[in-house]
C-alpha distance (Angstrom), angle and dihedral (degrees) to the residues before:
residue distance angle dihedral
M1 . . .
D2 3.75 . .
I3 3.81 107.8 .
A4 3.82 109.9 -157.6
K5 3.81 94.8 -169.0
E6 3.80 138.3 3.7
I7 3.79 126.1 -160.2
D8 3.80 128.8 -167.2
T9 3.79 114.0 -142.1
R10 3.82 96.2 163.7
G11 3.79 111.7 149.2
L12 3.81 93.5 18.8
N13 3.79 122.0 115.1
C14 3.78 131.5 -152.3
P15 2.97 128.3 -31.3
L16 3.82 96.2 19.1
P17 3.84 98.3 72.6
I18 3.83 89.5 52.0
L19 3.81 93.0 46.3
K20 3.81 92.2 49.4
A21 3.81 90.5 47.3
K22 3.79 91.4 49.7
K23 3.81 90.4 52.6
A24 3.82 92.0 46.8
L25 3.81 92.4 48.5
A26 3.81 89.7 53.4
E27 3.81 87.6 61.9
L28 3.81 93.3 53.2
E29 3.77 131.1 81.1
S30 3.78 125.0 -122.2
G31 3.80 111.9 -71.3
Q32 3.80 96.1 18.5
L33 3.81 119.8 128.6
L34 3.79 128.7 -121.5
K35 3.80 122.1 -163.7
V36 3.80 117.1 -156.2
V37 3.81 121.5 -168.2
A38 3.81 113.2 -161.1
T39 3.79 139.4 167.2
D40 3.82 97.4 -160.1
P41 3.84 108.2 104.2
G42 3.81 88.5 -152.9
S43 3.79 89.0 64.5
L44 3.82 89.6 80.9
R45 3.80 93.4 67.3
D46 3.82 92.9 30.7
F47 3.81 92.8 60.7
Q48 3.80 91.4 44.7
A49 3.81 89.9 55.4
F50 3.82 92.6 41.4
T51 3.80 93.6 55.1
R52 3.81 92.5 45.3
Q53 3.80 90.6 52.7
T54 3.82 97.9 42.8
G55 3.79 103.1 37.1
H56 3.80 94.3 -120.6
E57 3.80 114.5 134.8
L58 3.80 121.6 -111.9
V59 3.78 98.1 -145.7
E60 3.79 98.5 177.5
Q61 3.80 145.0 -12.5
Q62 3.80 124.0 -160.3
T63 3.77 134.7 179.8
L64 3.80 113.6 -147.1
G65 3.79 109.4 178.8
S66 3.80 105.7 -61.1
E67 3.82 93.8 -15.0
F68 3.78 129.0 91.2
I69 3.79 119.4 -153.2
H70 3.79 119.1 -157.7
L71 3.79 122.7 -172.1
L72 3.79 115.2 -163.4
R73 3.81 130.6 -177.2
H74 3.80 117.3 -148.1
R75 3.80 111.0 -119.6
């Protein structure tokens, strides 16, 4: 997959990972991918709700140890 942008939100708690992702998505074009790395376990459900509400696509979510990887496609 061709990741257009990656942001590191490790150590940040809700709502900061979502706010940083929203800002990063605004810089992308339709169809481009954003990778978000987070350590907040709540980010799993937060990004699910965020993509439902905004129309962006949640392509994938992974848990790697204490990190949560979210891959979003700009609508």
